[in-house]
N, CA, C and O of each residue as an XYZ file, in Angstrom:
616
protein
N      -2.784    -54.391     14.404
C      -3.550    -53.256     13.968
C      -3.511    -52.151     15.011
O      -3.397    -52.408     16.210
N      -3.606    -50.918     14.530
C      -3.577    -49.787     15.451
C      -4.979    -49.464     15.946
O      -5.976    -49.960     15.421
N      -5.029    -48.621     16.969
C      -6.316    -48.212     17.521
C      -7.098    -47.341     16.548
O      -8.327    -47.296     16.600
N      -6.397    -46.657     15.670
C      -7.022    -45.707     14.749
C      -7.206    -46.316     13.376
O      -6.765    -45.742     12.380
N      -7.832    -47.435     13.308
C      -8.055    -48.109     12.038
C      -9.198    -47.405     11.314
O     -10.323    -47.374     11.812
N      -8.915    -46.846     10.150
C      -9.933    -46.096      9.423
C     -10.898    -46.998      8.681
O     -11.984    -46.556      8.304
N     -10.528    -48.256      8.461
C     -11.417    -49.165      7.740
C     -12.530    -49.696      8.638
O     -13.568    -50.147      8.154
N     -12.311    -49.640      9.914
C     -13.313    -50.200     10.817
C     -14.470    -49.224     10.984
O     -14.292    -48.008     10.914
N     -15.641    -49.772     11.204
C     -16.824    -48.951     11.431
C     -17.214    -49.080     12.893
O     -17.573    -50.158     13.367
N     -17.137    -47.971     13.586
C     -17.542    -47.984     14.982
C     -18.829    -47.194     15.108
O     -19.044    -46.214     14.395
N     -19.659    -47.617     15.995
C     -20.926    -46.936     16.184
C     -20.723    -45.752     17.119
O     -20.085    -45.872     18.165
N     -21.266    -44.626     16.732
C     -21.132    -43.409     17.533
C     -22.361    -43.255     18.405
O     -23.497    -43.314     17.934
N     -22.114    -43.063     19.648
C     -23.208    -42.901     20.594
C     -23.157    -41.460     21.091
O     -22.156    -41.057     21.685
N     -24.219    -40.665     20.863
C     -24.200    -39.258     21.261
C     -23.956    -39.047     22.745
O     -23.398    -38.022     23.136
N     -24.359    -39.987     23.574
C     -24.185    -39.801     25.015
C     -22.712    -39.819     25.407
O     -22.347    -39.320     26.471
N     -21.856    -40.399     24.544
C     -20.424    -40.420     24.848
C     -19.835    -39.012     24.835
O     -18.888    -38.735     25.571
N     -20.372    -38.138     24.024
C     -19.821    -36.794     23.873
C     -20.497    -35.768     24.763
O     -19.969    -34.671     24.945
N     -21.631    -36.095     25.311
C     -22.364    -35.128     26.116
C     -21.753    -35.020     27.504
O     -21.308    -36.021     28.066
N     -21.728    -33.818     28.059
C     -21.222    -33.668     29.425
C     -22.222    -34.219     30.434
O     -23.367    -34.524     30.102
N     -21.763    -34.335     31.653
C     -22.642    -34.829     32.715
C     -23.818    -33.881     32.909
O     -23.768    -32.721     32.501
N     -24.869    -34.384     33.531
C     -26.073    -33.584     33.740
C     -25.818    -32.354     34.606
O     -26.439    -31.311     34.404
N     -24.908    -32.475     35.565
C     -24.613    -31.339     36.434
C     -24.040    -30.183     35.621
O     -24.387    -29.024     35.849
N     -23.165    -30.500     34.676
C     -22.557    -29.465     33.845
C     -23.602    -28.779     32.973
O     -23.512    -27.578     32.721
N     -24.597    -29.542     32.511
C     -25.638    -28.969     31.657
C     -26.395    -27.866     32.388
O     -26.648    -26.802     31.822
N     -26.753    -28.116     33.627
C     -27.499    -27.126     34.391
C     -26.702    -25.837     34.547
O     -27.246    -24.739     34.437
N     -25.410    -25.987     34.804
C     -24.567    -24.808     34.972
C     -24.480    -24.014     33.670
O     -24.507    -22.783     33.676
N     -24.373    -24.741     32.547
C     -24.272    -24.059     31.254
C     -25.530    -23.253     30.969
O     -25.440    -22.123     30.488
N     -26.691    -23.806     31.253
C     -27.930    -23.101     30.983
C     -28.057    -21.861     31.857
O     -28.563    -20.828     31.418
N     -27.599    -21.973     33.084
C     -27.665    -20.815     33.963
C     -26.802    -19.680     33.421
O     -27.204    -18.517     33.455
N     -25.635    -20.016     32.930
C     -24.735    -19.001     32.387
C     -25.364    -18.363     31.159
O     -25.298    -17.145     30.989
N     -25.975    -19.180     30.299
C     -26.604    -18.645     29.099
C     -27.770    -17.729     29.454
O     -27.979    -16.707     28.800
N     -28.523    -18.089     30.478
C     -29.635    -17.243     30.886
C     -29.128    -15.890     31.359
O     -29.729    -14.857     31.065
N     -28.021    -15.898     32.092
C     -27.448    -14.639     32.551
C     -27.000    -13.806     31.355
O     -27.221    -12.596     31.317
N     -26.373    -14.456     30.385
C     -25.908    -13.745     29.198
C     -27.079    -13.183     28.402
O     -26.978    -12.094     27.836
N     -28.197    -13.922     28.353
C     -29.361    -13.433     27.623
C     -29.902    -12.154     28.255
O     -30.361    -11.258     27.545
N     -29.851    -12.062     29.581
C     -30.317    -10.854     30.255
C     -29.414     -9.669     29.926
O     -29.883     -8.539     29.798
N     -28.120     -9.934     29.791
C     -27.157     -8.868     29.538
C     -27.147     -8.441     28.076
O     -26.728     -7.327     27.762
N     -27.593     -9.294     27.196
C     -27.531     -9.022     25.761
C     -28.506     -7.931     25.353
O     -29.564     -7.752     25.956
N     -28.126     -7.221     24.329
C     -28.976     -6.183     23.754
C     -29.616     -6.770     22.502
O     -28.943     -7.464     21.740
N     -30.899     -6.509     22.274
C     -31.592     -7.079     21.121
C     -31.190     -6.422     19.811
O     -31.613     -6.878     18.749
N     -30.394     -5.376     19.851
C     -29.983     -4.694     18.627
C     -28.757     -5.328     17.983
O     -28.259     -4.826     16.975
N     -28.268     -6.424     18.554
C     -27.041     -7.041     18.045
C     -27.232     -8.527     17.832
O     -28.066     -9.160     18.479
N     -26.443     -9.079     16.909
C     -26.296    -10.513     16.760
C     -24.968    -10.876     17.394
O     -23.993    -10.133     17.286
N     -24.936    -12.013     18.051
C     -23.720    -12.433     18.729
C     -23.182    -13.687     18.068
O     -23.939    -14.577     17.679
N     -21.870    -13.744     17.947
C     -21.220    -14.904     17.358
C     -20.931    -15.949     18.411
O     -21.442    -15.901     19.530
N     -20.112    -16.880     18.025
C     -19.777    -17.999     18.887
C     -19.134    -17.497     20.179
O     -18.183    -16.717     20.150
N     -19.650    -17.940     21.272
C     -19.136    -17.620     22.609
C     -19.048    -16.115     22.854
O     -18.193    -15.655     23.610
N     -19.918    -15.362     22.224
C     -20.007    -13.905     22.412
C     -18.711    -13.168     22.112
O     -18.477    -12.081     22.639
N     -17.880    -13.744     21.280
C     -16.635    -13.064     20.919
C     -16.870    -12.036     19.819
O     -16.140    -11.048     19.734
N     -17.867    -12.251     18.985
C     -18.178    -11.323     17.895
C     -19.551    -10.721     18.142
O     -20.456    -11.392     18.637
N     -19.696     -9.453     17.793
C     -20.960     -8.755     18.002
C     -21.237     -7.914     16.756
O     -20.434     -7.052     16.399
N     -22.372     -8.160     16.093
C     -22.743     -7.425     14.891
C     -24.018     -6.633     15.162
O     -24.945     -7.128     15.804
N     -24.052     -5.434     14.681
C     -25.233     -4.598     14.855
C     -26.291     -4.991     13.831
O     -25.967     -5.291     12.682
N     -27.550     -4.990     14.244
C     -28.642     -5.312     13.332
C     -29.028     -4.115     12.480
O     -29.681     -4.265     11.448
N     -28.625     -2.926     12.913
C     -28.957     -1.704     12.182
C     -27.697     -1.111     11.573
O     -26.600     -1.256     12.112
N     -27.870     -0.450     10.455
C     -26.739      0.241      9.828
C     -26.292      1.380     10.728
O     -27.112      1.969     11.434
N     -25.005      1.699     10.714
C     -24.552      2.803     11.557
C     -25.191      4.111     11.122
O     -25.443      4.336      9.938
N     -25.443      4.953     12.086
C     -26.051      6.243     11.765
C     -25.037      7.108     11.043
O     -23.849      7.106     11.363
N     -25.523      7.832     10.081
C     -24.632      8.690      9.304
C     -24.347      9.938     10.121
O     -25.252     10.702     10.457
N     -23.079     10.128     10.432
C     -22.696     11.264     11.258
C     -22.459     12.500     10.423
O     -22.669     12.506      9.210
N     -22.031     13.514     11.073
C     -21.736     14.782     10.420
C     -20.469     14.628      9.579
O     -19.503     14.009     10.026
N     -20.465     15.181      8.376
C     -19.289     15.132      7.520
C     -18.207     16.022      8.107
O     -18.448     17.185      8.429
N     -17.011     15.461      8.242
C     -15.913     16.232      8.806
C     -15.520     17.362      7.867
O     -15.619     17.232      6.647
N     -15.082     18.450      8.435
C     -14.691     19.603      7.616
C     -13.455     19.295      6.779
O     -13.219     19.950      5.764
N     -12.668     18.311      7.191
C     -11.484     17.947      6.402
C     -11.870     17.239      5.108
O     -11.068     17.194      4.175
N     -13.071     16.688      5.031
C     -13.507     15.981      3.832
C     -14.210     16.880      2.822
O     -14.565     16.424      1.736
N     -14.413     18.128      3.157
C     -15.122     19.037      2.265
C     -14.162     19.685      1.281
O     -13.053     20.073      1.649
N     -14.594     19.802      0.019
C     -13.788     20.493     -0.984
C     -13.977     21.989     -0.817
O     -15.106     22.479     -0.792
N     -12.910     22.692     -0.706
C     -12.979     24.140     -0.532
C     -12.912     24.869     -1.873
O     -13.327     26.024     -1.973
N     -12.396     24.204     -2.895
C     -12.318     24.801     -4.230
C     -12.416     23.679     -5.252
O     -12.120     22.523     -4.949
N     -12.823     24.021     -6.435
C     -12.968     23.030     -7.489
C     -11.620     22.758     -8.146
O     -10.831     23.683     -8.339
N     -11.347     21.508     -8.489
C     -10.091     21.204     -9.162
C     -10.107     21.735    -10.592
O     -11.167     21.880    -11.201
N      -8.943     22.016    -11.106
C      -8.839     22.503    -12.483
C      -7.728     23.513    -12.626
O      -6.905     23.687    -11.727
N      -7.711     24.180    -13.766
C      -6.675     25.170    -14.048
C      -6.839     26.379    -13.149
O      -7.953     26.817    -12.862
N      -5.695     26.917    -12.705
C      -5.722     28.077    -11.820
C      -4.599     29.029    -12.191
O      -3.599     28.630    -12.789
N      -4.774     30.274    -11.832
C      -3.718     31.273    -11.960
C      -3.268     31.530    -13.383
O      -4.083     31.701    -14.290
N      -1.957     31.554    -13.564
C      -1.336     31.898    -14.841
C      -1.741     30.933    -15.957
O      -1.950     31.348    -17.097
N      -1.847     29.693    -15.636
C      -2.176     28.694    -16.660
C      -3.615     28.858    -17.157
O      -3.926     28.452    -18.277
N      -4.479     29.435    -16.354
C      -5.864     29.654    -16.759
C      -5.955     30.751    -17.824
O      -6.752     30.648    -18.757
N      -5.137     31.800    -17.683
C      -5.134     32.883    -18.671
C      -4.417     32.470    -19.961
O      -4.791     32.905    -21.050
N      -3.399     31.638    -19.832
C      -2.605     31.243    -20.993
C      -2.483     29.713    -21.013
O      -1.446     29.182    -20.615
N      -3.516     28.996    -21.466
C      -3.472     27.532    -21.433
C      -2.404     26.986    -22.387
O      -2.141     27.588    -23.428
N      -1.794     25.861    -22.044
C      -0.740     25.300    -22.891
C      -1.297     24.815    -24.224
O      -2.417     24.309    -24.305
N      -0.484     24.983    -25.268
C      -0.923     24.566    -26.602
C      -0.341     23.216    -27.004
O      -0.818     22.598    -27.955
N       0.679     22.754    -26.295
C       1.252     21.436    -26.602
C       1.659     20.746    -25.297
O       1.708     21.391    -24.249
N       1.946     19.464    -25.350
C       2.273     18.724    -24.123
C       3.527     19.237    -23.414
O       3.594     19.197    -22.185
N       4.518     19.715    -24.162
C       5.740     20.203    -23.534
C       5.472     21.436    -22.673
O       6.046     21.577    -21.593
N       4.609     22.320    -23.145
C       4.260     23.508    -22.355
C       3.543     23.120    -21.064
O       3.820     23.681    -20.004
N       2.636     22.174    -21.153
C       1.931     21.751    -19.942
C       2.884     21.046    -18.980
O       2.740     21.154    -17.762
N       3.857     20.322    -19.534
C       4.854     19.661    -18.687
C       5.702     20.701    -17.965
O       6.091     20.483    -16.817
N       5.991     21.804    -18.600
C       6.808     22.875    -18.010
C       6.120     23.526    -16.805
O       6.796     24.091    -15.945
N       4.793     23.454    -16.731
C       4.111     23.993    -15.561
C       4.374     23.135    -14.321
O       4.366     23.644    -13.200
N       4.602     21.853    -14.518
C       4.902     20.965    -13.397
C       6.392     20.956    -13.061
O       6.772     20.992    -11.891
N       7.234     20.907    -14.099
C       8.686     20.895    -13.929
C       9.261     22.117    -14.638
O       9.567     22.058    -15.829
N       9.405     23.213    -13.920
C       9.976     24.406    -14.543
C      11.504     24.293    -14.567
O      12.071     23.342    -14.028
N      12.162     25.268    -15.195
C      13.617     25.199    -15.371
C      14.368     25.181    -14.042
O      15.388     24.500    -13.930
N      13.897     25.901    -13.048
C      14.609     25.907    -11.764
C      14.575     24.533    -11.101
O      15.548     24.120    -10.470
N      13.456     23.825    -11.244
C      13.373     22.478    -10.680
C      14.326     21.535    -11.401
O      15.039     20.764    -10.759
N      14.344     21.589    -12.727
C      15.228     20.722    -13.504
C      16.687     21.033    -13.179
O      17.496     20.118    -13.026
N      17.027     22.313    -13.074
C      18.408     22.695    -12.763
C      18.827     22.213    -11.377
O      19.971     21.797    -11.193
N      17.931     22.259    -10.412
C      18.296     21.754     -9.084
C      18.432     20.231     -9.093
O      19.279     19.687     -8.384
N      17.614     19.536     -9.883
C      17.764     18.082    -10.023
C      19.122     17.765    -10.632
O      19.810     16.852    -10.177
N      19.514     18.520    -11.667
C      20.819     18.322    -12.310
C      21.941     18.601    -11.313
O      22.910     17.845    -11.239
N      21.813     19.674    -10.555
C      22.848     20.065     -9.589
C      23.088     18.957     -8.564
O      24.231     18.566     -8.327
N      22.012     18.452     -7.955
C      22.167     17.441     -6.908
C      22.526     16.073     -7.486
O      23.184     15.278     -6.815
N      22.112     15.793     -8.696
C      22.526     14.550     -9.347
C      24.022     14.584     -9.618
O      24.714     13.591     -9.393
N      24.526     15.708    -10.096
C      25.964     15.834    -10.352
C      26.768     15.754     -9.055
O      27.867     15.201     -9.045
N      26.235     16.298     -7.967
C      26.919     16.169     -6.677
C      27.016     14.706     -6.263
O      28.054     14.262     -5.772
N      25.950     13.969     -6.460
C      25.953     12.538     -6.114
C      26.915     11.774     -7.016
O      27.617     10.874     -6.555
N      26.949     12.126     -8.292
C      27.864     11.465     -9.228
C      29.309     11.699     -8.794
O      30.129     10.784     -8.872
N      29.634     12.907     -8.340
C      30.996     13.210     -7.888
C      31.389     12.359     -6.685
O      32.520     11.877     -6.615
N      30.479     12.170     -5.743
C      30.821     11.374     -4.559
C      31.001      9.901     -4.898
O      31.822      9.222     -4.282
N      30.252      9.405     -5.859
C      30.333      7.991     -6.220
C      31.435      7.739     -7.248
O      31.956      6.627     -7.335
N      31.791      8.749     -8.018
C      32.731      8.546     -9.130
C      34.127      8.154     -8.663
O      34.851      7.493     -9.408
N      34.525      8.538     -7.460
C      35.852      8.162     -6.964
C      36.000      6.646     -6.905
O      37.089      6.117     -7.124
N      34.936      5.969     -6.618
C      34.966      4.508     -6.535
C      35.158      3.870     -7.914
O      35.781      2.814     -8.030
N      34.625      4.505     -8.950
C      34.636      3.920    -10.290
C      35.530      4.677    -11.265
O      35.440      4.447    -12.471
N      36.375      5.558    -10.791
C      37.118      6.442    -11.692
C      38.250      5.743    -12.443
O      38.710      6.260    -13.462
N      38.701      4.608    -11.979
C      39.797      3.929    -12.667
C      39.325      3.407    -14.016
O      38.186      2.969    -14.176
N      40.243      3.469    -14.988
C      39.920      2.921    -16.298
C      39.892      1.404    -16.200
O      40.702      0.799    -15.498
N      38.984      0.821    -16.887
C      38.828     -0.630    -16.821
C      39.000     -1.222    -18.205
O      38.845     -0.534    -19.214
N      39.316     -2.484    -18.240
C      39.436     -3.208    -19.500
C      38.402     -4.308    -19.551
O      38.119     -4.983    -18.561
N      37.855     -4.462    -20.722
C      36.972     -5.601    -20.928
C      37.839     -6.808    -21.202
O      38.998     -6.679    -21.597
N      37.276     -7.976    -20.993
C      38.021     -9.198    -21.284
C      38.382     -9.241    -22.758
O      37.565     -8.917    -23.620
N      39.595     -9.638    -23.034
C      40.104     -9.816    -24.403
C      40.016     -8.537    -25.228
O      39.872     -8.610    -26.448
N      40.097     -7.384    -24.605
C      40.066     -6.126    -25.336
C      41.293     -5.306    -24.946
O      41.545     -5.096    -23.760
N      42.055     -4.843    -25.933
C      43.248     -4.059    -25.605
C      42.898     -2.630    -25.187
O      43.726     -1.939    -24.595
N      41.682     -2.185    -25.490
C      41.284     -0.805    -25.234
C      40.701     -0.649    -23.828
O      39.960     -1.509    -23.353
N      41.044      0.446    -23.181
C      40.480      0.756    -21.872
C      39.260      1.662    -22.048
O      39.174      2.415    -23.018
N      38.345      1.585    -21.129
C      37.164      2.446    -21.200
C      36.858      2.994    -19.811
O      37.277      2.448    -18.791
N      36.132      4.064    -19.814
C      35.690      4.689    -18.571
C      34.172      4.559    -18.495
O      33.491      4.825    -19.485
N      33.624      4.159    -17.358
C      32.165      4.039    -17.250
C      31.481      5.374    -17.530
O      31.946      6.423    -17.085
N      30.384      5.330    -18.265
C      29.708      6.566    -18.675
C      28.923      7.214    -17.547
O      28.670      8.418    -17.593
N      28.536      6.456    -16.547
C      27.699      7.039    -15.505
C      28.476      7.915    -14.535
O      27.872      8.518    -13.648
N      29.803      8.006    -14.673
C      30.545      8.897    -13.779
C      30.754     10.270    -14.395
O      31.420     11.123    -13.809
N      30.191     10.484    -15.566
C      30.280     11.805    -16.195
C      29.110     12.662    -15.720
O      28.020     12.143    -15.477
N      29.329     13.968    -15.587
C      28.223     14.834    -15.138
C      27.074     14.849    -16.146
O      27.273     14.666    -17.347
N      25.891     15.066    -15.633
C      24.700     15.090    -16.477
C      24.293     16.537    -16.769
O      24.859     17.476    -16.209
N      23.307     16.702    -17.652
C      22.815     18.041    -17.982
C      21.290     18.019    -18.037
O      20.670     16.973    -17.841
N      20.692     19.175    -18.302
C      19.227     19.290    -18.277
C      18.566     18.430    -19.343
O      17.507     17.851    -19.102
N      19.175     18.340    -20.512
C      18.578     17.544    -21.595
C      18.501     16.074    -21.188
O      17.501     15.401    -21.439
N      19.562     15.589    -20.561
C      19.594     14.192    -20.143
C      18.557     13.915    -19.049
O      17.896     12.877    -19.077
N      18.411     14.816    -18.105
C      17.424     14.636    -17.032
C      16.006     14.694    -17.593
O      15.157     13.891    -17.206
N      15.737     15.638    -18.502
C      14.407     15.717    -19.122
C      14.103     14.451    -19.916
O      12.974     13.961    -19.894
N      15.099     13.922    -20.613
C      14.901     12.680    -21.364
C      14.609     11.522    -20.409
O      13.760     10.677    -20.692
N      15.312     11.488    -19.286
C      15.093     10.425    -18.307
C      13.676     10.489    -17.732
O      13.001      9.465    -17.627
N      13.231     11.684    -17.363
C      11.873     11.836    -16.822
C      10.836     11.472    -17.882
O       9.805     10.878    -17.564
N      11.103     11.826    -19.136
C      10.186     11.464    -20.228
C      10.099      9.954    -20.386
O       9.017      9.416    -20.621
N      11.227      9.268    -20.259
C      11.203      7.803    -20.332
C      10.420      7.204    -19.169
O       9.728      6.199    -19.336
N      10.526      7.808    -18.009
C       9.732      7.333    -16.873
C       8.237      7.503    -17.137
O       7.436      6.644    -16.769
N       7.862      8.618    -17.778
C       6.460      8.823    -18.167
C       6.008      7.752    -19.150
O       4.924      7.186    -19.009
N       6.844      7.477    -20.145
C       6.479      6.473    -21.144
C       6.327      5.090    -20.523
O       5.461      4.309    -20.917
N       7.170      4.804    -19.559
C       7.120      3.500    -18.906
C       5.828      3.323    -18.111
O       5.330      2.208    -17.955
N       5.304      4.416    -17.621
C       4.023      4.345    -16.911
C       4.240      4.306    -15.463
O       3.280      4.245    -14.696
C-alpha cells in the first residue's frame, strides 16, 4: 500500500499545522504594525494585496471632451430638403464622387491582380474555355449593388 491511501482514516491534529510559538509572536507584531498603518476608509484583502474603498468615489468635474456641443440630427442642406425615399438619404452618405473614386481604385486593384489570372482556363471535362469574371473592370452600378448587399447582410 502507498502512503497516500485515500480509504484510510487518519486523525487530524490541529497542532500539527500550527507554527511554533515563537513564530506566532512575530506574526502578531507584524499585524499590529500593519493595523497602525492601515486607513479605516478601506477594506483589505488577503495579505494586504487588495484594497477596497468603503466609500464611493467622489464625482469629479465632467471633462469638456464629454460635453455635447451640438444636438445630433439633420444639418445643412439636408435640413432644408429632407429625403423622400431611402435612395436619396443614402446619396447623402455616398455621393457620386465617392462612388466614382471607389470604382476607380477598385479597377486599379483589379488591373494589378488580373495579370495573375488573365489566362483562359478550362473546367474539367469541358471543351470550352472561360475567363474569370472578377478580372473585368467594375462600374458604379455594380459597386452600389455590392454596398446594398452589405447593408442587407447587416
